[in-house]
N, C-alpha and C positions, 0 to 999 in steps of 0.2 A: 690544847684546844685553841684554835684561832677564833676568838670571840667575834671578830668583825665578819668572818665568813659565815658564822652561825647566824648573826643578826641579818646578814644579807639573804641567806637561805630562807630564814623565817619570813622576811618581808616578801621575797619572791613567791613563796607558797601562798601567802595571803593575797597577793595580786593575782596569781593564777586562779585562786578560788573565786575571786571577784569576777574574773573573766570567763569562768567555766561555762561550757555549753550545756551542761546537764547537772542535775542535783547530785548524781553519783560522783562526777568529777569534782564538784565543789566540796562534797563531804571528804573525799580523799585528800584534797589539798588542805582543808581545815585540820584533818587528822595529822597530816605531815607537819603543818605549822605547830600543832599542839605537841607533837613529839620533839620537834626542834626546841620549842620553848621549855620543855622539860629538861633537855640537855643543858640549855643555857642556865636555867634555874639551879640545877644541881651543881654546875660549875661555879656559879656565883655563891651558893651556900658554902661550898668547900672553901672559898676564899673569904667568907664572912662579909660578902658585899651586901649593902643595904638594898640594892636594886633587886635582889632575889625575890622579895615579896611581890613586887610588881610583876615579875615574870611568872610567878606561881598563879597569880590572878589571871594573867593572860592565857596561861595554859588551860585553866578551868573554863574560861570563856570559849576558847577555840574548841575544846572538847565538847562543850554543850552545843555549839553551833554545828559541829560535825555529826551530832547524834551519838557520839561515843559514850555519853553519860545517860543514865536511865532517867534523870530528872527532867 
């Protein structure tokens, strides 16, 4: 995995969400960012990276913002 490409894709999805023209587009971009954050987190956990905890929290936040969580 090219972690820099994943970070860039995550950031791009968040920026697209911010600039979305509709709630549906915004939710799709937050869901995409959440999915990418999950991949980053899994990769970091496999490596034993301390930053994995921060990405897990970011993934939960993005999922909540996208409406993917029932909470």
